[in-house]
C-alpha positions as CSV (number, residue, x, y, z in Angstrom):
1,M,139.6,118.2,109.7
2,P,139.7,114.5,110.5
3,K,137.3,112.9,107.4
4,F,134.9,109.8,108.1
5,F,133.0,107.6,105.4
6,I,130.3,105.0,105.9
7,K,129.1,102.6,103.6
8,T,125.4,100.7,104.5
9,Y,124.4,98.0,103.6
10,G,120.5,96.7,104.2
11,C,117.1,98.0,105.5
12,Q,116.0,102.5,105.9
13,M,116.8,101.2,109.4
14,N,120.5,100.5,108.8
15,E,120.2,103.4,106.8
16,R,118.8,105.8,109.7
17,D,121.2,104.9,112.2
18,S,124.1,105.1,109.7
19,E,122.7,108.9,109.7
20,Q,122.8,109.1,113.4
21,V,126.8,107.5,113.2
22,A,127.6,110.7,110.8
23,H,126.0,113.8,112.5
24,S,127.7,112.6,116.0
25,L,130.7,112.5,113.6
26,V,129.5,115.8,112.0
27,A,129.7,117.5,115.8
28,R,133.0,116.5,116.9
29,G,134.3,117.8,113.7
30,Y,134.2,115.6,111.1
31,E,134.1,115.7,107.4
32,R,132.0,113.9,105.6
33,V,133.5,112.5,102.1
34,S,132.4,110.2,99.1
35,K,135.3,108.0,98.6
36,E,136.5,105.0,101.5
37,S,139.8,105.8,99.8
38,E,140.4,110.1,101.6
39,A,138.6,109.6,105.2
40,D,140.6,108.8,107.6
41,V,137.6,107.0,109.2
42,V,135.6,104.3,107.6
43,L,132.9,102.2,108.8
44,L,130.8,99.8,107.5
45,N,126.9,99.0,108.5
46,T,126.4,96.0,108.4
47,C,123.2,93.5,108.0
48,S,122.6,90.5,108.5
49,V,119.2,89.3,107.2
50,R,120.9,87.4,104.9
51,D,124.3,85.6,104.2
52,M,125.2,87.8,100.9
53,A,124.5,90.5,103.3
54,D,127.0,89.6,105.3
55,Q,129.5,88.0,102.8
56,K,129.4,90.8,100.8
57,A,130.1,93.6,104.2
58,L,133.7,90.7,104.9
59,G,134.1,90.9,101.5
60,K,134.0,95.5,100.9
61,M,136.1,95.6,103.9
62,G,139.2,92.0,103.1
63,M,139.6,94.3,100.4
64,L,139.5,97.8,102.7
65,G,143.1,95.6,103.7
66,R,144.6,97.7,100.7
67,L,144.1,100.7,102.0
68,A,145.1,100.4,105.6
69,K,148.7,99.2,104.2
70,E,149.0,101.9,102.2
71,R,147.5,104.4,105.5
72,P,148.3,103.1,108.4
73,H,146.5,106.3,110.7
74,V,143.2,104.6,109.1
75,V,140.5,103.4,111.6
76,F,138.4,100.9,110.3
77,G,134.9,99.6,111.4
78,F,132.5,97.2,111.2
79,L,129.3,98.3,113.1
80,G,125.1,97.4,113.4
81,C,123.3,93.6,113.0
82,M,126.1,92.0,111.6
83,A,129.1,93.7,113.6
84,Q,126.0,92.8,116.6
85,A,126.0,89.1,116.0
86,R,129.1,88.2,115.3
87,G,131.1,91.0,117.9
88,A,134.9,90.0,118.4
89,S,135.5,86.4,116.1
90,L,135.2,89.5,113.6
91,L,138.7,91.1,114.5
92,K,140.0,86.9,112.6
93,G,141.0,87.2,109.7
94,L,141.0,91.0,109.4
95,P,143.9,92.2,111.5
96,H,143.3,96.3,110.1
97,V,139.9,96.0,111.3
98,D,140.2,98.7,114.9
99,L,136.5,99.0,115.9
100,V,132.6,96.4,116.5
101,V,130.1,98.4,117.5
102,G,126.4,96.8,117.8
103,T,123.1,97.9,117.1
104,Q,122.4,99.5,121.1
105,K,125.7,101.7,120.9
106,F,125.4,103.9,117.8
107,H,125.4,106.9,119.8
108,R,128.9,105.7,121.2
109,V,130.5,105.0,118.2
110,A,131.8,108.7,117.4
111,E,133.8,108.9,121.2
112,Y,135.2,105.6,120.6
113,V,136.2,106.8,116.8
114,E,137.9,109.7,118.8
115,E,139.6,107.3,121.3
116,L,140.7,105.0,118.3
117,V,141.9,108.3,115.8
118,G,144.2,109.7,119.6
119,K,145.4,105.8,119.6
120,K,146.7,106.0,116.4
121,N,148.2,109.6,116.5
122,G,150.2,108.9,119.1
123,R,147.9,110.3,121.4
124,A,147.4,109.0,124.9
125,R,144.0,107.2,125.4
126,P,141.1,107.9,128.2
127,P,140.0,105.5,130.4
128,G,136.6,103.8,130.5
129,A,136.0,101.7,127.0
130,P,135.7,97.8,126.1
131,H,139.1,96.9,124.7
132,R,140.4,93.8,123.8
133,A,144.5,94.0,122.5
134,I,146.1,92.9,119.5
135,D,149.1,93.3,119.8
136,D,151.5,96.0,120.5
137,L,151.5,98.4,118.3
138,R,147.0,98.4,118.0
139,F,144.3,98.0,120.3
140,S,140.4,97.9,119.4
141,I,137.4,98.4,120.4
142,V,134.6,95.9,120.6
143,D,130.8,97.1,121.8
144,V,128.0,94.6,121.2
145,A,127.0,94.7,125.1
146,E,122.8,95.4,125.8
147,E,122.2,98.8,127.1
148,S,119.5,99.8,128.4
149,G,117.2,103.0,126.9
150,S,119.2,103.2,123.1
151,Q,116.0,103.8,122.0
152,A,116.1,107.2,123.4
153,T,119.4,107.9,122.0
154,I,118.5,108.0,118.3
155,R,117.8,111.7,117.6
156,E,120.0,114.0,115.5
157,Q,120.7,113.3,112.0
158,E,122.4,115.1,109.3
159,L,120.2,116.5,106.6
160,A,121.7,117.7,102.3
161,P,120.9,120.8,101.6
162,R,116.8,120.7,100.6
163,Q,116.6,117.7,101.4
164,A,113.1,116.7,101.0
165,T,112.4,113.7,102.9
166,A,113.7,112.0,106.1
167,F,113.6,108.6,108.0
168,V,112.8,108.8,112.2
169,S,113.2,106.1,113.7
170,I,110.6,105.0,116.4
171,M,111.6,101.5,118.1
172,Q,114.1,99.5,118.3
173,G,114.1,95.5,118.5
174,C,111.5,92.7,117.8
175,N,109.7,90.0,119.8
176,M,108.3,88.3,117.3
177,H,110.8,85.4,116.7
178,C,109.8,84.4,112.4
179,T,111.9,81.3,112.4
180,F,114.1,82.6,109.5
181,C,114.8,86.2,110.7
182,I,118.0,87.1,113.1
183,V,116.6,90.4,113.6
184,P,115.8,89.5,117.8
185,Q,119.1,88.3,118.2
186,T,120.5,91.2,116.4
187,R,118.8,94.0,117.4
188,G,117.4,93.1,120.8
189,A,113.2,93.0,122.8
190,E,110.5,95.8,121.8
191,R,111.3,99.2,123.2
192,S,109.6,102.0,121.8
193,R,110.5,105.6,122.1
194,S,107.9,108.5,123.4
195,I,105.6,110.4,121.6
196,D,107.1,113.2,122.7
197,E,109.9,112.2,121.6
198,I,109.2,111.3,117.8
199,V,106.6,114.1,117.1
200,S,110.3,116.3,119.1
201,E,111.9,115.2,115.9
202,V,110.2,115.0,113.4
203,R,108.9,118.8,113.7
204,D,112.7,119.7,114.0
205,L,113.0,118.0,110.8
206,A,109.4,119.9,109.1
207,S,111.1,123.1,110.3
208,R,114.4,122.7,108.2
209,G,112.5,121.5,105.0
210,V,112.0,117.7,104.9
211,K,108.2,117.7,103.7
212,E,108.4,113.4,103.7
213,I,108.5,111.5,107.2
214,T,108.9,107.8,107.3
215,L,108.1,106.3,110.8
216,L,110.6,103.3,111.1
217,G,110.5,100.1,113.2
218,Q,111.6,96.5,112.9
219,I,107.2,96.1,113.5
220,V,106.7,99.0,112.9
221,N,102.9,99.0,113.5
222,L,103.1,97.2,116.9
223,Y,105.0,100.6,118.3
224,G,104.0,101.0,122.2
225,R,102.1,98.3,122.7
226,H,104.0,97.2,125.9
227,E,105.0,100.6,127.0
228,F,101.8,102.7,126.5
229,P,98.3,102.7,127.1
230,K,95.6,102.3,124.3
231,I,93.7,105.8,124.5
232,D,90.0,106.0,123.3
233,N,90.6,102.4,121.8
234,K,93.5,103.6,119.4
235,S,96.8,102.0,120.1
236,P,99.6,104.2,120.3
237,F,100.9,103.9,117.1
238,V,97.7,105.2,115.7
239,Q,98.0,108.0,118.8
240,L,101.8,108.2,117.2
241,L,100.3,108.7,113.3
242,E,97.8,111.2,114.5
243,A,100.0,113.3,116.2
244,V,103.0,114.2,113.9
245,H,100.4,113.7,111.3
246,E,98.9,117.3,112.8
247,I,102.7,118.9,112.0
248,E,103.5,122.1,110.9
249,G,105.1,121.6,107.4
250,L,104.9,118.0,107.2
251,Q,103.4,117.0,103.9
252,R,103.6,113.5,103.7
253,L,103.6,110.6,106.3
254,R,105.0,106.9,105.8
255,F,105.7,103.6,107.6
256,T,107.2,100.9,107.1
257,S,107.8,97.9,108.3
258,P,104.4,97.0,109.6
259,H,103.0,92.9,110.4
260,P,99.8,92.2,109.3
261,I,99.1,91.8,113.0
262,G,99.4,94.8,113.7
263,F,96.8,96.2,111.5
264,R,93.5,96.6,113.1
265,D,90.5,98.2,112.9
266,D,91.8,101.4,114.3
267,L,94.5,101.5,112.1
268,I,92.5,100.6,109.2
269,D,90.0,103.9,110.4
270,A,93.9,105.8,110.2
271,I,94.7,104.4,106.9
272,S,91.2,106.2,105.8
273,R,91.2,109.2,107.9
274,L,93.9,110.9,107.9
275,P,95.3,112.8,104.9
276,K,98.7,113.2,105.1
277,L,99.0,109.5,105.4
278,A,100.9,108.6,102.0
279,E,98.2,105.8,99.5
280,H,101.3,102.4,99.7
281,V,101.2,100.1,101.9
282,H,104.2,97.5,102.8
283,L,102.8,94.2,103.8
284,P,105.1,91.4,104.4
285,L,103.5,88.4,103.1
286,Q,106.7,85.8,102.9
287,S,104.3,82.6,101.9
288,G,101.1,82.1,100.6
289,S,100.9,78.8,102.2
290,N,99.2,78.5,105.5
291,R,101.7,75.6,106.8
292,I,105.0,77.7,105.1
293,L,102.9,80.5,107.5
294,R,103.0,78.2,110.4
295,A,106.2,76.6,109.5
296,M,107.2,80.9,110.0
297,H,105.4,81.3,113.3
298,R,104.0,84.2,110.8
299,A,100.2,84.4,112.8
300,Y,97.8,84.5,109.8
301,T,96.8,82.6,107.6
302,A,96.8,83.4,103.8
303,E,93.1,83.9,103.7
304,K,93.0,86.4,106.5
305,Y,96.1,88.1,104.8
306,V,93.6,88.6,101.4
307,D,90.8,89.4,103.7
308,L,93.2,92.3,104.9
309,A,94.8,93.5,101.7
310,R,91.3,93.6,100.3
311,R,89.9,95.7,104.2
312,I,92.9,98.4,103.0
313,R,92.1,99.3,99.6
314,Q,88.4,99.3,101.0
315,A,90.0,102.3,103.3
316,R,91.6,104.4,100.7
317,D,91.0,104.2,96.8
318,G,94.1,103.8,94.9
319,I,96.0,102.9,97.6
320,A,99.4,100.8,96.7
321,I,100.3,97.4,98.2
322,T,103.7,95.9,98.4
323,T,105.2,92.6,100.3
324,D,108.1,90.8,100.4
325,I,108.1,87.4,99.8
326,I,110.2,84.1,100.8
327,V,110.5,81.3,97.9
328,G,112.7,78.3,99.4
329,F,111.5,78.1,102.4
330,P,113.3,74.9,104.4
331,G,110.0,71.8,103.2
332,E,108.6,74.2,101.0
333,T,106.8,72.2,98.0
334,E,105.4,72.7,94.6
335,D,101.7,72.7,96.1
336,D,103.0,75.2,98.9
337,Y,105.1,77.2,96.0
338,K,102.0,77.6,93.8
339,Q,99.5,78.5,96.4
340,T,102.3,82.2,97.1
341,R,102.4,82.2,93.3
342,D,98.0,82.0,93.6
343,L,97.8,84.1,95.7
344,V,100.7,86.9,94.4
345,E,98.6,86.5,90.8
346,E,95.5,87.2,93.3
347,I,96.2,90.9,94.8
348,Q,98.3,92.3,92.3
349,F,100.8,93.7,94.2
350,D,101.7,97.0,92.8
351,N,105.7,95.8,93.9
352,A,107.0,93.1,95.8
353,F,110.4,91.9,97.1
354,V,111.3,88.6,96.4
355,F,114.2,86.5,98.5
356,R,115.4,82.9,98.3
357,Y,115.4,81.6,101.6
358,S,119.4,82.4,103.5
359,P,120.1,80.3,106.4
360,R,121.0,82.3,109.3
361,R,122.8,80.7,111.8
362,G,121.1,80.1,115.6
363,T,117.4,80.8,113.5
364,P,115.4,77.5,114.1
365,A,114.7,77.3,110.6
366,A,118.3,76.9,109.6
367,E,118.1,73.4,111.6
368,M,114.8,72.3,109.8
369,P,114.8,68.6,107.4
370,D,114.0,69.3,104.2
371,Q,116.9,72.4,103.0
372,I,115.0,73.1,99.5
373,H,118.0,73.0,96.5
374,E,119.4,76.2,95.6
375,R,118.6,75.6,92.2
376,T,114.9,75.3,93.1
377,K,115.4,78.2,95.1
378,E,116.9,80.1,91.7
379,A,113.9,79.0,89.9
380,R,111.1,79.8,92.0
381,N,112.6,82.9,92.4
382,Q,113.3,84.1,89.0
383,D,109.5,82.8,88.0
384,L,107.8,84.8,90.2
385,L,110.0,87.5,89.6
386,R,108.0,87.8,86.4
387,L,105.2,87.2,87.5
388,V,105.5,90.2,89.5
389,N,107.0,92.7,87.7
390,E,104.1,91.5,84.8
391,S,101.7,93.5,87.8
392,T,103.9,96.2,88.7
393,R,104.2,97.2,84.3
394,R,100.0,97.5,84.5
395,A,100.0,99.2,88.1
396,G,102.0,102.1,85.9
397,E,100.6,101.9,82.4
398,R,96.9,102.2,84.4
399,L,98.6,105.6,85.3
400,V,99.5,106.9,81.4
401,G,97.6,109.8,80.7
402,Q,97.1,111.0,84.4
403,C,98.1,114.3,86.5
404,V,99.8,112.8,89.3
405,E,101.4,114.4,92.4
406,V,105.8,114.1,93.0
407,L,107.8,115.3,95.5
408,C,110.5,116.2,93.9
409,E,114.0,114.5,96.0
410,G,116.0,115.8,93.2
411,P,118.4,114.6,90.4
412,S,117.5,111.4,88.5
413,K,120.2,109.1,89.5
414,T,120.7,108.0,85.7
415,N,120.0,110.9,84.4
416,P,120.9,114.3,86.5
417,A,119.7,116.8,84.0
418,R,116.2,115.8,84.6
419,L,114.6,115.4,87.8
420,M,113.0,112.3,90.2
421,G,110.3,112.6,92.8
422,R,108.0,110.1,94.2
423,T,104.0,109.6,94.4
424,P,101.9,108.9,97.0
425,T,101.5,105.8,96.2
426,N,105.9,105.3,96.0
427,K,106.2,105.3,92.3
428,I,109.1,107.0,90.7
429,V,108.2,110.1,88.4
430,V,111.5,110.9,86.0
431,F,110.8,114.2,84.5
432,P,112.8,117.3,83.2
433,P,112.2,120.4,84.9
434,S,110.1,123.5,84.4
435,P,110.4,125.6,81.0
436,R,109.0,128.3,83.1
437,L,112.0,127.5,84.9
438,R,116.1,128.8,84.1
439,R,117.8,125.9,82.6
440,T,120.4,126.1,85.5
441,S,121.2,124.3,88.4
442,E,119.6,127.3,90.8
443,G,116.2,126.9,88.6
444,D,115.8,122.9,89.0
445,A,117.4,123.3,92.5
446,E,114.1,124.9,93.3
447,L,111.5,122.3,92.4
448,V,113.1,120.4,95.2
449,G,111.5,119.6,98.2
450,E,108.4,120.5,96.2
451,L,104.8,118.8,95.3
452,V,104.7,119.1,91.7
453,D,101.8,118.3,89.4
454,V,103.5,115.8,87.1
455,R,101.1,114.7,83.8
456,I,102.3,110.7,83.5
457,E,103.8,109.7,79.8
458,R,104.9,106.6,79.4
459,A,105.7,103.6,81.9
460,N,108.9,102.1,81.6
461,G,109.5,98.5,84.2
462,F,109.7,100.5,87.8
463,S,109.4,103.8,86.8
464,L,107.6,107.0,85.2
465,Y,107.5,109.3,83.2
466,G,106.0,112.6,82.6
467,S,106.3,116.9,82.1
468,P,105.5,119.1,84.9
469,I,102.4,120.8,85.2
470,L,102.8,124.1,87.2
471,K,99.6,124.9,89.9
472,A,97.8,128.2,89.7
473,G,99.6,130.4,92.2
474,A,102.7,128.3,92.2
475,T,106.3,130.9,93.1
476,F,109.0,128.8,91.3
C-alpha cells in the first residue's frame, strides 16, 4: 500500500483543502503517515499571504532533495496558493519536484499522484493530464488553470477517530482586492457552494460524531451574495447559518474569516438568537488609522469598526472578539501607529494576530512609496503584542473561579496525561480526566467529543487550567 505525507502551511482553508486531498488518496488505497521519510508521496500545501510562508515551503522542499536522492521513487509536489501564484517556475532549482497543483484543482491531485507513481514505477501513463517534460527520465505535472464550478468539488474529508471539530469550506475566492493581499490572485473570484450542498456535508459530519463546525471562506460573511437572493431580508449567509443551526447532533457553529462590511443587521440579529453560534467573532481590523485603512482599501473607518464591536457585544453577553492587525504598512507614520494602538487599547480584544507588513509581488501595496524599515516594523510589532498579551491575560483571569463549558478535543499537546478543549469563546482549557473515570486511555477517550463543565482554577498566558465537574446524569 503506497503511503503519503501532507504538510500544510497557512490558514484553516488550507487545512481543509489538505483534508480533501487526504480523503481522495485514502479512497484510492493510500495510507497517510506522519513522517515524510516513510512516504511514497510528499505534498506541501502552501500559503502565499506572507513572504515567510513562501520561504518556509521552499526551504522545506529544498531539504527534501536529500530524501529524493535516497528514495528516487518518491513523488514530491507543491499544492495551493504558492503553487497557484508561481506555477511551473517552482520546478526551477528543485529538480525533484514532480507536481504543482493550484487552488482550484485539489480534486485532481489524487489522479495526478496516481499517474506520477505509475510513471516512477515504470507503468505507462494514461493521456490527458497537462505535462511539462524535464528530462528523459522523469516528467512533471503542472495544473494551475482555473476551473469553473471548482467550489462544488469541496466535499469529503478524512476524520480522525472521535474527532470533535471540523472545517467546512462554503466558498472560494475573494473580490475585495485589499491592496496588501494576494488572495484574489491565488484563490480567484468569489464563488459559493449551495446551501443544500453545505448542509448535506455538515449533516454527514455530525452523523460521524463531529460536534463543532467552523464555516470557512475568504470573506465568509459575504457568502452567496452574487449567486443567491435575500429572503425575508436575510442575506444568503444568515440563511445558511439558520439551516446549519437546525442540524441534529451539531452543538456548536463557528465561522471565519469575516469582513466588517459583511456585518449587517441580519447577522447581528443571528448572533443574538442562534444559541449554537459560538460566543466568539474574529473581526479583522488591520489598522486603526483611517488614512491607512483607505490605502488598504478596507472600506470602513475606525469609528465604524468600534461601533460594530460595540453592537456585537450588545447582541451576545460575554462574546469574545479577536482580530488581525498589520503594522508597518507603507506610509504608516508614528501617529498612524498610535491610532491603531489606541483603538486596540479601547476595544480590549480577547486575542489578536499581529503581523508585520510583508510585500507581496503583484499587489498594489508592494509598489507604494514610503515602505517602512524592518526595524520599525519589528518595534511596532513587539509593542502591540505586549499590549494585546495584557488584554488576553485579563480576559483569561476574568474566568478564574467560573464554571465554563468545554468541548473536549483530545489529549493536550503539551501534556498528553491531560485533556484539552475550547470554550464557546474559543479559549483553550487544559484539565485532567474526571476522577470518576478509570485512569486509562480508554477512560480519557470517553470525554473526547463531549461537552464538559470545567471550573477554571488559573489562567496562564493563552491557556486556562481547571478541573471537570460532571453534569447530573452524565454517562461518561
